PDB file of N, CA, C and O in Angstrom, chain B, residues numbered from 101:
ATOM      1  N   MET B 101       0.476  -1.509  -0.001  1.00  0.00           N
ATOM      2  CA  MET B 101       0.078   0.060  -0.073  1.00  0.00           C
ATOM      3  C   MET B 101       0.710   1.138   0.113  1.00  0.00           C
ATOM      4  O   MET B 101       1.089   1.495   1.228  1.00  0.00           O
ATOM      5  N   PRO B 102       0.991   2.088  -1.442  1.00  0.00           N
ATOM      6  CA  PRO B 102       1.724   3.325  -0.949  1.00  0.00           C
ATOM      7  C   PRO B 102       1.252   4.262   0.108  1.00  0.00           C
ATOM      8  O   PRO B 102       0.084   4.372   0.481  1.00  0.00           O
ATOM      9  N   ARG B 103       2.492   5.064   0.646  1.00  0.00           N
ATOM     10  CA  ARG B 103       2.521   5.726   1.327  1.00  0.00           C
ATOM     11  C   ARG B 103       1.356   6.982   0.928  1.00  0.00           C
ATOM     12  O   ARG B 103       1.190   7.342  -0.237  1.00  0.00           O
ATOM     13  N   PRO B 104       0.651   7.527   2.004  1.00  0.00           N
ATOM     14  CA  PRO B 104      -0.356   8.771   1.509  1.00  0.00           C
ATOM     15  C   PRO B 104       0.631  10.072   1.800  1.00  0.00           C
ATOM     16  O   PRO B 104       1.346  10.243   2.787  1.00  0.00           O
ATOM     17  N   VAL B 105       0.430  11.097   0.442  1.00  0.00           N
ATOM     18  CA  VAL B 105       1.190  11.950   0.720  1.00  0.00           C
ATOM     19  C   VAL B 105       1.056  13.036   1.382  1.00  0.00           C
ATOM     20  O   VAL B 105      -0.094  13.475   1.342  1.00  0.00           O
ATOM     21  N   LEU B 106       1.924  13.751   2.086  1.00  0.00           N
ATOM     22  CA  LEU B 106       2.261  14.327   3.017  1.00  0.00           C
ATOM     23  C   LEU B 106       1.096  16.181   2.837  1.00  0.00           C
ATOM     24  O   LEU B 106       0.746  16.442   1.686  1.00  0.00           O
ATOM     25  N   THR B 107       0.889  16.661   3.372  1.00  0.00           N
ATOM     26  CA  THR B 107       0.620  17.738   3.320  1.00  0.00           C
ATOM     27  C   THR B 107       1.256  19.008   3.391  1.00  0.00           C
ATOM     28  O   THR B 107       2.356  18.732   3.870  1.00  0.00           O
ATOM     29  N   GLN B 108       1.223  20.096   3.222  1.00  0.00           N
ATOM     30  CA  GLN B 108       2.490  20.928   3.798  1.00  0.00           C
ATOM     31  C   GLN B 108       1.806  20.979   5.116  1.00  0.00           C
ATOM     32  O   GLN B 108       2.647  21.369   5.926  1.00  0.00           O
ATOM     33  N   GLU B 109       0.857  20.801   5.607  1.00  0.00           N
ATOM     34  CA  GLU B 109       0.597  20.941   7.143  1.00  0.00           C
ATOM     35  C   GLU B 109       0.952  19.713   7.889  1.00  0.00           C
ATOM     36  O   GLU B 109       1.066  19.713   9.114  1.00  0.00           O
ATOM     37  N   ASP B 110       1.134  18.617   7.116  1.00  0.00           N
ATOM     38  CA  ASP B 110       2.090  17.488   7.848  1.00  0.00           C
ATOM     39  C   ASP B 110       3.181  17.730   8.216  1.00  0.00           C
ATOM     40  O   ASP B 110       3.882  17.507   9.203  1.00  0.00           O
ATOM     41  N   GLN B 111       3.272  18.426   6.907  1.00  0.00           N
ATOM     42  CA  GLN B 111       5.908  18.647   6.866  1.00  0.00           C
ATOM     43  C   GLN B 111       5.742  19.377   7.766  1.00  0.00           C
ATOM     44  O   GLN B 111       6.472  19.053   8.703  1.00  0.00           O
ATOM     45  N   ARG B 112       4.711  20.831   8.125  1.00  0.00           N
ATOM     46  CA  ARG B 112       4.751  22.032   8.587  1.00  0.00           C
ATOM     47  C   ARG B 112       4.787  21.217  10.746  1.00  0.00           C
ATOM     48  O   ARG B 112       5.640  21.667  11.510  1.00  0.00           O
ATOM     49  N   ARG B 113       4.025  20.397  11.124  1.00  0.00           N
ATOM     50  CA  ARG B 113       3.927  19.779  11.969  1.00  0.00           C
ATOM     51  C   ARG B 113       4.820  18.400  12.714  1.00  0.00           C
ATOM     52  O   ARG B 113       4.805  17.891  13.835  1.00  0.00           O
ATOM     53  N   GLY B 114       5.755  18.069  11.123  1.00  0.00           N
ATOM     54  CA  GLY B 114       7.022  17.739  11.315  1.00  0.00           C
ATOM     55  C   GLY B 114       8.201  18.440  11.600  1.00  0.00           C
ATOM     56  O   GLY B 114       9.314  17.918  11.663  1.00  0.00           O
ATOM     57  N   ARG B 115       7.929  19.726  11.786  1.00  0.00           N
ATOM     58  CA  ARG B 115       9.470  20.497  11.763  1.00  0.00           C
ATOM     59  C   ARG B 115       9.030  21.044  13.112  1.00  0.00           C
ATOM     60  O   ARG B 115      10.015  21.361  13.778  1.00  0.00           O
ATOM     61  N   ARG B 116       7.783  21.276  13.785  1.00  0.00           N
ATOM     62  CA  ARG B 116       7.585  21.951  14.428  1.00  0.00           C
ATOM     63  C   ARG B 116       7.601  20.942  15.198  1.00  0.00           C
ATOM     64  O   ARG B 116       7.400  21.621  16.205  1.00  0.00           O
ATOM     65  N   LEU B 117       7.699  19.398  15.794  1.00  0.00           N
ATOM     66  CA  LEU B 117       7.766  18.617  16.269  1.00  0.00           C
ATOM     67  C   LEU B 117       9.206  18.342  16.509  1.00  0.00           C
ATOM     68  O   LEU B 117       9.451  17.756  17.563  1.00  0.00           O
ATOM     69  N   GLY B 118      10.206  18.648  15.741  1.00  0.00           N
ATOM     70  CA  GLY B 118      11.740  18.581  15.859  1.00  0.00           C
ATOM     71  C   GLY B 118      11.984  19.597  16.726  1.00  0.00           C
ATOM     72  O   GLY B 118      12.439  19.447  17.860  1.00  0.00           O
ATOM     73  N   ALA B 119      11.606  20.928  16.072  1.00  0.00           N
ATOM     74  CA  ALA B 119      12.148  21.787  16.953  1.00  0.00           C
ATOM     75  C   ALA B 119      11.510  21.522  18.859  1.00  0.00           C
ATOM     76  O   ALA B 119      12.376  21.492  19.733  1.00  0.00           O
ATOM     77  N   SER B 120      10.391  21.400  19.159  1.00  0.00           N
ATOM     78  CA  SER B 120      10.135  21.099  20.264  1.00  0.00           C
ATOM     79  C   SER B 120      11.237  20.157  20.919  1.00  0.00           C
ATOM     80  O   SER B 120      11.922  20.416  21.908  1.00  0.00           O
ATOM     81  N   LEU B 121      11.255  18.690  19.930  1.00  0.00           N
ATOM     82  CA  LEU B 121      12.083  17.577  21.148  1.00  0.00           C
ATOM     83  C   LEU B 121      13.432  18.240  20.792  1.00  0.00           C
ATOM     84  O   LEU B 121      14.105  17.864  21.751  1.00  0.00           O
ATOM     85  N   GLN B 122      14.311  19.034  19.978  1.00  0.00           N
ATOM     86  CA  GLN B 122      15.763  19.746  20.096  1.00  0.00           C
ATOM     87  C   GLN B 122      15.291  20.522  21.300  1.00  0.00           C
ATOM     88  O   GLN B 122      15.996  20.398  22.301  1.00  0.00           O
ATOM     89  N   ARG B 123      13.874  21.561  21.420  1.00  0.00           N
ATOM     90  CA  ARG B 123      14.497  22.424  22.726  1.00  0.00           C
ATOM     91  C   ARG B 123      14.274  22.130  23.666  1.00  0.00           C
ATOM     92  O   ARG B 123      14.737  22.844  24.556  1.00  0.00           O
ATOM     93  N   ARG B 124      13.282  20.687  24.167  1.00  0.00           N
ATOM     94  CA  ARG B 124      13.466  20.228  24.990  1.00  0.00           C
ATOM     95  C   ARG B 124      14.950  19.187  25.760  1.00  0.00           C
ATOM     96  O   ARG B 124      15.377  18.847  26.863  1.00  0.00           O
ATOM     97  N   ARG B 125      15.205  19.066  24.576  1.00  0.00           N
ATOM     98  CA  ARG B 125      16.821  18.097  24.888  1.00  0.00           C
ATOM     99  C   ARG B 125      17.529  19.071  25.715  1.00  0.00           C
ATOM    100  O   ARG B 125      18.302  18.590  26.544  1.00  0.00           O
ATOM    101  N   GLY B 126      17.411  20.490  25.652  1.00  0.00           N
ATOM    102  CA  GLY B 126      18.592  21.539  26.142  1.00  0.00           C
ATOM    103  C   GLY B 126      19.703  20.866  25.618  1.00  0.00           C
ATOM    104  O   GLY B 126      19.881  20.178  24.612  1.00  0.00           O
ATOM    105  N   THR B 127      20.521  21.296  26.703  1.00  0.00           N
ATOM    106  CA  THR B 127      22.252  20.584  26.636  1.00  0.00           C
ATOM    107  C   THR B 127      22.451  19.727  27.293  1.00  0.00           C
ATOM    108  O   THR B 127      23.429  19.560  28.022  1.00  0.00           O
ATOM    109  N   THR B 128      21.139  18.737  27.063  1.00  0.00           N
ATOM    110  CA  THR B 128      21.917  16.840  26.829  1.00  0.00           C
ATOM    111  C   THR B 128      22.152  16.134  25.422  1.00  0.00           C
ATOM    112  O   THR B 128      21.418  16.092  24.436  1.00  0.00           O
ATOM    113  N   SER B 129      23.482  15.562  25.660  1.00  0.00           N
ATOM    114  CA  SER B 129      23.638  15.411  24.185  1.00  0.00           C
ATOM    115  C   SER B 129      22.562  14.454  23.357  1.00  0.00           C
ATOM    116  O   SER B 129      21.543  13.992  23.871  1.00  0.00           O
ATOM    117  N   GLY B 130      22.826  14.318  22.476  1.00  0.00           N
ATOM    118  CA  GLY B 130      22.001  13.652  21.504  1.00  0.00           C
ATOM    119  C   GLY B 130      22.245  12.330  21.607  1.00  0.00           C
ATOM    120  O   GLY B 130      21.295  11.551  21.687  1.00  0.00           O
ATOM    121  N   ALA B 131      23.195  12.004  21.618  1.00  0.00           N
ATOM    122  CA  ALA B 131      23.658  10.339  21.755  1.00  0.00           C
ATOM    123  C   ALA B 131      23.256  10.305  23.472  1.00  0.00           C
ATOM    124  O   ALA B 131      22.435   9.394  23.572  1.00  0.00           O
ATOM    125  N   GLN B 132      23.446  10.796  24.579  1.00  0.00           N
ATOM    126  CA  GLN B 132      22.365  10.266  24.890  1.00  0.00           C
ATOM    127  C   GLN B 132      21.524   9.612  25.210  1.00  0.00           C
ATOM    128  O   GLN B 132      21.359   8.551  25.813  1.00  0.00           O
ATOM    129  N   VAL B 133      20.565  10.886  24.404  1.00  0.00           N
ATOM    130  CA  VAL B 133      18.796  10.682  24.513  1.00  0.00           C
ATOM    131  C   VAL B 133      18.789   9.529  23.455  1.00  0.00           C
ATOM    132  O   VAL B 133      18.088   8.532  23.625  1.00  0.00           O
ATOM    133  N   ALA B 134      19.562   9.687  22.391  1.00  0.00           N
ATOM    134  CA  ALA B 134      18.878   8.276  22.176  1.00  0.00           C
ATOM    135  C   ALA B 134      19.435   7.547  22.056  1.00  0.00           C
ATOM    136  O   ALA B 134      19.335   6.807  21.077  1.00  0.00           O
ATOM    137  N   ASN B 135      20.109   7.423  22.784  1.00  0.00           N
ATOM    138  CA  ASN B 135      20.611   5.917  23.497  1.00  0.00           C
ATOM    139  C   ASN B 135      19.835   5.461  24.464  1.00  0.00           C
ATOM    140  O   ASN B 135      19.423   4.302  24.435  1.00  0.00           O
ATOM    141  N   GLN B 136      19.509   6.370  25.522  1.00  0.00           N
ATOM    142  CA  GLN B 136      18.604   6.084  26.595  1.00  0.00           C
ATOM    143  C   GLN B 136      17.403   5.889  26.060  1.00  0.00           C
ATOM    144  O   GLN B 136      16.659   5.262  26.814  1.00  0.00           O
ATOM    145  N   ALA B 137      16.752   6.310  24.637  1.00  0.00           N
ATOM    146  CA  ALA B 137      15.756   5.653  23.814  1.00  0.00           C
ATOM    147  C   ALA B 137      15.451   4.708  23.525  1.00  0.00           C
ATOM    148  O   ALA B 137      14.383   4.121  23.697  1.00  0.00           O
ATOM    149  N   GLY B 138      16.601   4.346  22.907  1.00  0.00           N
ATOM    150  CA  GLY B 138      16.753   2.910  22.417  1.00  0.00           C
ATOM    151  C   GLY B 138      16.631   2.800  20.793  1.00  0.00           C
ATOM    152  O   GLY B 138      16.304   1.835  20.102  1.00  0.00           O
ATOM    153  N   ILE B 139      17.158   4.649  20.281  1.00  0.00           N
ATOM    154  CA  ILE B 139      16.849   4.640  19.193  1.00  0.00           C
ATOM    155  C   ILE B 139      18.749   4.898  18.558  1.00  0.00           C
ATOM    156  O   ILE B 139      19.818   4.593  19.087  1.00  0.00           O
ATOM    157  N   SER B 140      18.314   5.797  16.819  1.00  0.00           N
ATOM    158  CA  SER B 140      20.271   5.907  16.754  1.00  0.00           C
ATOM    159  C   SER B 140      20.089   7.135  16.573  1.00  0.00           C
ATOM    160  O   SER B 140      19.049   7.616  16.121  1.00  0.00           O
ATOM    161  N   ILE B 141      21.131   7.791  16.924  1.00  0.00           N
ATOM    162  CA  ILE B 141      21.546   8.973  16.668  1.00  0.00           C
ATOM    163  C   ILE B 141      20.963   9.713  15.574  1.00  0.00           C
ATOM    164  O   ILE B 141      20.691  10.860  15.930  1.00  0.00           O
ATOM    165  N   ASP B 142      20.675   9.469  14.373  1.00  0.00           N
ATOM    166  CA  ASP B 142      20.628   9.175  12.761  1.00  0.00           C
ATOM    167  C   ASP B 142      19.435   9.739  12.746  1.00  0.00           C
ATOM    168  O   ASP B 142      19.018  10.725  12.138  1.00  0.00           O
ATOM    169  N   ALA B 143      18.650   8.597  13.891  1.00  0.00           N
ATOM    170  CA  ALA B 143      16.664   8.919  13.811  1.00  0.00           C
ATOM    171  C   ALA B 143      16.797   9.686  14.673  1.00  0.00           C
ATOM    172  O   ALA B 143      15.595   9.949  14.666  1.00  0.00           O
ATOM    173  N   LEU B 144      17.253  10.447  15.606  1.00  0.00           N
ATOM    174  CA  LEU B 144      17.314  11.702  16.446  1.00  0.00           C
ATOM    175  C   LEU B 144      17.547  12.606  15.971  1.00  0.00           C
ATOM    176  O   LEU B 144      16.695  13.439  16.279  1.00  0.00           O
ATOM    177  N   ARG B 145      18.501  13.123  15.123  1.00  0.00           N
ATOM    178  CA  ARG B 145      18.831  14.101  14.136  1.00  0.00           C
ATOM    179  C   ARG B 145      17.204  14.354  13.369  1.00  0.00           C
ATOM    180  O   ARG B 145      16.311  15.164  13.620  1.00  0.00           O
ATOM    181  N   LYS B 146      17.286  13.606  12.671  1.00  0.00           N
ATOM    182  CA  LYS B 146      16.400  13.535  11.578  1.00  0.00           C
ATOM    183  C   LYS B 146      14.612  13.858  11.872  1.00  0.00           C
ATOM    184  O   LYS B 146      13.686  14.210  11.141  1.00  0.00           O
ATOM    185  N   LEU B 147      14.739  13.529  13.313  1.00  0.00           N
ATOM    186  CA  LEU B 147      13.156  14.097  14.115  1.00  0.00           C
ATOM    187  C   LEU B 147      13.827  14.953  14.472  1.00  0.00           C
ATOM    188  O   LEU B 147      12.914  15.672  14.877  1.00  0.00           O
ATOM    189  N   GLU B 148      14.633  15.465  14.656  1.00  0.00           N
ATOM    190  CA  GLU B 148      14.790  16.880  15.499  1.00  0.00           C
ATOM    191  C   GLU B 148      15.309  17.945  13.905  1.00  0.00           C
ATOM    192  O   GLU B 148      15.419  19.169  13.975  1.00  0.00           O
ATOM    193  N   GLU B 149      15.498  17.342  12.919  1.00  0.00           N
ATOM    194  CA  GLU B 149      15.308  18.059  11.721  1.00  0.00           C
ATOM    195  C   GLU B 149      14.104  18.166  11.389  1.00  0.00           C
ATOM    196  O   GLU B 149      13.986  18.993  10.485  1.00  0.00           O
ATOM    197  N   GLY B 150      13.537  17.896  11.576  1.00  0.00           N
ATOM    198  CA  GLY B 150      11.984  17.680  10.504  1.00  0.00           C
ATOM    199  C   GLY B 150      11.892  16.959   9.605  1.00  0.00           C
ATOM    200  O   GLY B 150      11.164  17.213   8.645  1.00  0.00           O
ATOM    201  N   LYS B 151      12.580  15.932   9.699  1.00  0.00           N
ATOM    202  CA  LYS B 151      12.857  15.488   7.871  1.00  0.00           C
ATOM    203  C   LYS B 151      12.144  13.903   8.627  1.00  0.00           C
ATOM    204  O   LYS B 151      12.926  13.005   8.312  1.00  0.00           O
ATOM    205  N   THR B 152      11.251  13.459   9.273  1.00  0.00           N
ATOM    206  CA  THR B 152      10.524  12.631  10.041  1.00  0.00           C
ATOM    207  C   THR B 152       9.366  13.201  10.149  1.00  0.00           C
ATOM    208  O   THR B 152       9.227  13.882  11.165  1.00  0.00           O
ATOM    209  N   PRO B 153       8.313  13.137   9.292  1.00  0.00           N
ATOM    210  CA  PRO B 153       7.019  14.230   9.089  1.00  0.00           C
ATOM    211  C   PRO B 153       6.017  13.338   9.694  1.00  0.00           C
ATOM    212  O   PRO B 153       5.032  13.720  10.325  1.00  0.00           O
ATOM    213  N   THR B 154       6.421  11.845   9.398  1.00  0.00           N
ATOM    214  CA  THR B 154       5.195  10.611  10.490  1.00  0.00           C
ATOM    215  C   THR B 154       6.036   9.997  11.105  1.00  0.00           C
ATOM    216  O   THR B 154       6.552   9.029  10.546  1.00  0.00           O
ATOM    217  N   PRO B 155       6.513  10.424  12.680  1.00  0.00           N
ATOM    218  CA  PRO B 155       7.621   9.470  13.391  1.00  0.00           C
ATOM    219  C   PRO B 155       6.206   8.576  13.740  1.00  0.00           C
ATOM    220  O   PRO B 155       5.010   8.785  13.536  1.00  0.00           O
ATOM    221  N   GLY B 156       7.216   7.135  14.565  1.00  0.00           N
ATOM    222  CA  GLY B 156       6.562   5.975  14.703  1.00  0.00           C
ATOM    223  C   GLY B 156       5.589   6.769  16.530  1.00  0.00           C
ATOM    224  O   GLY B 156       5.912   7.810  17.102  1.00  0.00           O
ATOM    225  N   PHE B 157       4.810   6.101  16.813  1.00  0.00           N
ATOM    226  CA  PHE B 157       4.436   6.388  18.031  1.00  0.00           C
ATOM    227  C   PHE B 157       5.036   6.333  19.422  1.00  0.00           C
ATOM    228  O   PHE B 157       5.116   7.197  20.295  1.00  0.00           O
ATOM    229  N   PHE B 158       5.502   4.860  19.370  1.00  0.00           N
ATOM    230  CA  PHE B 158       6.669   4.723  20.641  1.00  0.00           C
ATOM    231  C   PHE B 158       8.411   5.198  20.899  1.00  0.00           C
ATOM    232  O   PHE B 158       9.177   5.357  21.849  1.00  0.00           O
ATOM    233  N   GLN B 159       8.438   5.297  19.338  1.00  0.00           N
ATOM    234  CA  GLN B 159      10.069   6.052  18.628  1.00  0.00           C
ATOM    235  C   GLN B 159       9.601   7.384  19.713  1.00  0.00           C
ATOM    236  O   GLN B 159      10.368   7.946  20.494  1.00  0.00           O
ATOM    237  N   ILE B 160       8.651   7.586  19.583  1.00  0.00           N
ATOM    238  CA  ILE B 160       8.430   9.586  20.481  1.00  0.00           C
ATOM    239  C   ILE B 160       7.904   9.394  21.943  1.00  0.00           C
ATOM    240  O   ILE B 160       8.184  10.153  22.871  1.00  0.00           O
ATOM    241  N   ALA B 161       6.867   7.948  22.062  1.00  0.00           N
ATOM    242  CA  ALA B 161       7.274   8.223  23.385  1.00  0.00           C
ATOM    243  C   ALA B 161       8.181   7.489  24.249  1.00  0.00           C
ATOM    244  O   ALA B 161       8.169   7.589  25.476  1.00  0.00           O
ATOM    245  N   ARG B 162       9.225   6.507  23.364  1.00  0.00           N
ATOM    246  CA  ARG B 162      10.834   6.723  24.410  1.00  0.00           C
ATOM    247  C   ARG B 162      11.196   7.964  24.360  1.00  0.00           C
ATOM    248  O   ARG B 162      11.710   8.311  25.423  1.00  0.00           O
ATOM    249  N   ILE B 163      11.149   8.757  23.603  1.00  0.00           N
ATOM    250  CA  ILE B 163      11.830   9.888  23.866  1.00  0.00           C
ATOM    251  C   ILE B 163      11.361  10.923  24.451  1.00  0.00           C
ATOM    252  O   ILE B 163      12.023  11.803  25.001  1.00  0.00           O
ATOM    253  N   ALA B 164      10.050  10.847  24.342  1.00  0.00           N
ATOM    254  CA  ALA B 164       8.916  11.762  25.811  1.00  0.00           C
ATOM    255  C   ALA B 164       9.253  11.653  27.011  1.00  0.00           C
ATOM    256  O   ALA B 164       9.450  12.598  27.775  1.00  0.00           O
ATOM    257  N   ALA B 165       9.415   9.617  27.463  1.00  0.00           N
ATOM    258  CA  ALA B 165      10.149   9.302  28.553  1.00  0.00           C
ATOM    259  C   ALA B 165      11.149   9.546  29.585  1.00  0.00           C
ATOM    260  O   ALA B 165      11.117   9.446  30.812  1.00  0.00           O
ATOM    261  N   VAL B 166      12.392  10.028  28.429  1.00  0.00           N
ATOM    262  CA  VAL B 166      13.978   9.882  28.378  1.00  0.00           C
ATOM    263  C   VAL B 166      13.436  11.792  28.408  1.00  0.00           C
ATOM    264  O   VAL B 166      13.357  11.824  29.636  1.00  0.00           O
ATOM    265  N   LEU B 167      13.107  13.026  28.051  1.00  0.00           N
ATOM    266  CA  LEU B 167      13.067  13.975  28.008  1.00  0.00           C
ATOM    267  C   LEU B 167      12.045  13.791  29.287  1.00  0.00           C
ATOM    268  O   LEU B 167      12.731  12.952  29.871  1.00  0.00           O
ATOM    269  N   HIS B 168      11.161  13.926  29.950  1.00  0.00           N
ATOM    270  CA  HIS B 168      10.913  13.461  30.754  1.00  0.00           C
ATOM    271  C   HIS B 168       9.299  14.787  30.701  1.00  0.00           C
ATOM    272  O   HIS B 168       8.813  15.459  31.611  1.00  0.00           O
ATOM    273  N   VAL B 169       8.898  14.667  29.152  1.00  0.00           N
ATOM    274  CA  VAL B 169       7.591  15.327  28.824  1.00  0.00           C
ATOM    275  C   VAL B 169       6.282  14.626  28.485  1.00  0.00           C
ATOM    276  O   VAL B 169       6.443  13.643  27.762  1.00  0.00           O
ATOM    277  N   SER B 170       5.535  14.785  28.690  1.00  0.00           N
ATOM    278  CA  SER B 170       4.149  14.283  28.285  1.00  0.00           C
ATOM    279  C   SER B 170       4.062  13.777  26.940  1.00  0.00           C
ATOM    280  O   SER B 170       4.945  14.024  26.118  1.00  0.00           O
ATOM    281  N   LEU B 171       2.950  13.014  26.642  1.00  0.00           N
ATOM    282  CA  LEU B 171       2.860  13.257  24.949  1.00  0.00           C
ATOM    283  C   LEU B 171       1.981  14.175  24.475  1.00  0.00           C
ATOM    284  O   LEU B 171       2.166  14.755  23.405  1.00  0.00           O
ATOM    285  N   ASP B 172       0.699  14.424  25.426  1.00  0.00           N
ATOM    286  CA  ASP B 172       0.386  15.148  24.929  1.00  0.00           C
ATOM    287  C   ASP B 172       0.789  16.602  25.282  1.00  0.00           C
ATOM    288  O   ASP B 172      -0.033  17.457  24.952  1.00  0.00           O
ATOM    289  N   ASP B 173       1.728  16.953  25.796  1.00  0.00           N
ATOM    290  CA  ASP B 173       2.138  18.447  25.300  1.00  0.00           C
ATOM    291  C   ASP B 173       3.419  18.218  24.267  1.00  0.00           C
ATOM    292  O   ASP B 173       3.443  19.147  23.459  1.00  0.00           O
ATOM    293  N   LEU B 174       4.185  17.536  24.110  1.00  0.00           N
ATOM    294  CA  LEU B 174       4.366  17.330  22.633  1.00  0.00           C
ATOM    295  C   LEU B 174       3.445  17.296  21.635  1.00  0.00           C
ATOM    296  O   LEU B 174       3.930  17.765  20.605  1.00  0.00           O
ATOM    297  N   LEU B 175       2.081  16.863  21.479  1.00  0.00           N
ATOM    298  CA  LEU B 175       1.326  17.026  20.241  1.00  0.00           C
ATOM    299  C   LEU B 175       1.151  18.797  20.424  1.00  0.00           C
ATOM    300  O   LEU B 175       1.427  19.753  19.699  1.00  0.00           O
ATOM    301  N   GLY B 176       0.751  18.694  21.327  1.00  0.00           N
ATOM    302  CA  GLY B 176       0.128  20.355  20.959  1.00  0.00           C
ATOM    303  C   GLY B 176       1.703  21.266  20.814  1.00  0.00           C
ATOM    304  O   GLY B 176       1.379  22.299  20.228  1.00  0.00           O
ATOM    305  N   ASP B 177       2.939  21.310  21.039  1.00  0.00           N
ATOM    306  CA  ASP B 177       3.977  21.932  20.387  1.00  0.00           C
ATOM    307  C   ASP B 177       3.970  21.812  18.666  1.00  0.00           C
ATOM    308  O   ASP B 177       4.146  22.758  17.899  1.00  0.00           O
ATOM    309  N   ALA B 178       3.644  19.962  18.170  1.00  0.00           N
ATOM    310  CA  ALA B 178       3.335  19.868  17.121  1.00  0.00           C
ATOM    311  C   ALA B 178       2.335  20.561  16.437  1.00  0.00           C
ATOM    312  O   ALA B 178       2.542  21.220  15.418  1.00  0.00           O
ATOM    313  N   THR B 179       1.292  20.427  16.963  1.00  0.00           N
ATOM    314  CA  THR B 179      -0.190  21.031  16.556  1.00  0.00           C
ATOM    315  C   THR B 179      -0.440  22.474  16.010  1.00  0.00           C
ATOM    316  O   THR B 179      -0.773  22.800  14.871  1.00  0.00           O
ATOM    317  N   ASP B 180      -0.176  23.329  17.204  1.00  0.00           N
ATOM    318  CA  ASP B 180      -0.056  24.557  17.125  1.00  0.00           C
ATOM    319  C   ASP B 180       1.035  25.181  17.307  1.00  0.00           C
ATOM    320  O   ASP B 180       1.024  26.411  17.265  1.00  0.00           O
ATOM    321  N   GLY B 181       2.166  24.508  17.538  1.00  0.00           N
ATOM    322  CA  GLY B 181       3.179  25.466  18.534  1.00  0.00           C
ATOM    323  C   GLY B 181       3.255  26.396  19.425  1.00  0.00           C
ATOM    324  O   GLY B 181       3.861  27.467  19.421  1.00  0.00           O
ATOM    325  N   ASN B 182       2.375  25.737  20.437  1.00  0.00           N
ATOM    326  CA  ASN B 182       2.169  26.601  21.776  1.00  0.00           C
ATOM    327  C   ASN B 182       2.999  25.317  23.041  1.00  0.00           C
ATOM    328  O   ASN B 182       2.203  24.513  23.527  1.00  0.00           O
ATOM    329  N   SER B 183       3.973  25.236  23.335  1.00  0.00           N
ATOM    330  CA  SER B 183       4.501  24.664  24.750  1.00  0.00           C
ATOM    331  C   SER B 183       4.437  25.168  25.724  1.00  0.00           C
ATOM    332  O   SER B 183       4.392  26.362  26.021  1.00  0.00           O
ATOM    333  N   LYS B 184       4.423  23.909  26.544  1.00  0.00           N
ATOM    334  CA  LYS B 184       3.237  24.113  27.741  1.00  0.00           C
ATOM    335  C   LYS B 184       4.863  23.639  29.010  1.00  0.00           C
ATOM    336  O   LYS B 184       4.857  22.893  29.990  1.00  0.00           O
ATOM    337  N   GLN B 185       6.068  24.474  28.386  1.00  0.00           N
ATOM    338  CA  GLN B 185       7.156  23.505  29.626  1.00  0.00           C
ATOM    339  C   GLN B 185       6.666  24.563  30.367  1.00  0.00           C
ATOM    340  O   GLN B 185       6.977  24.684  31.552  1.00  0.00           O
TER     341      GLN B 185
END
């Protein structure tokens, strides 16, 4: 089954999510977050750069747990750009 074409809003949402993850990571190294989340540093970089507009739920859930942030907050960041930090 072919993957659906992403809309511009889907792409913007992916970039906002990536920016939120990077901002929330702060001074913690990407390698440390990736390692604790059980993903590759390359996967984390792609997420933070907004190059993965449709990331896997469990991947995001693991990163959220490492960053001590709720999935609701990440969703808010991605959908309307407002952060609840």
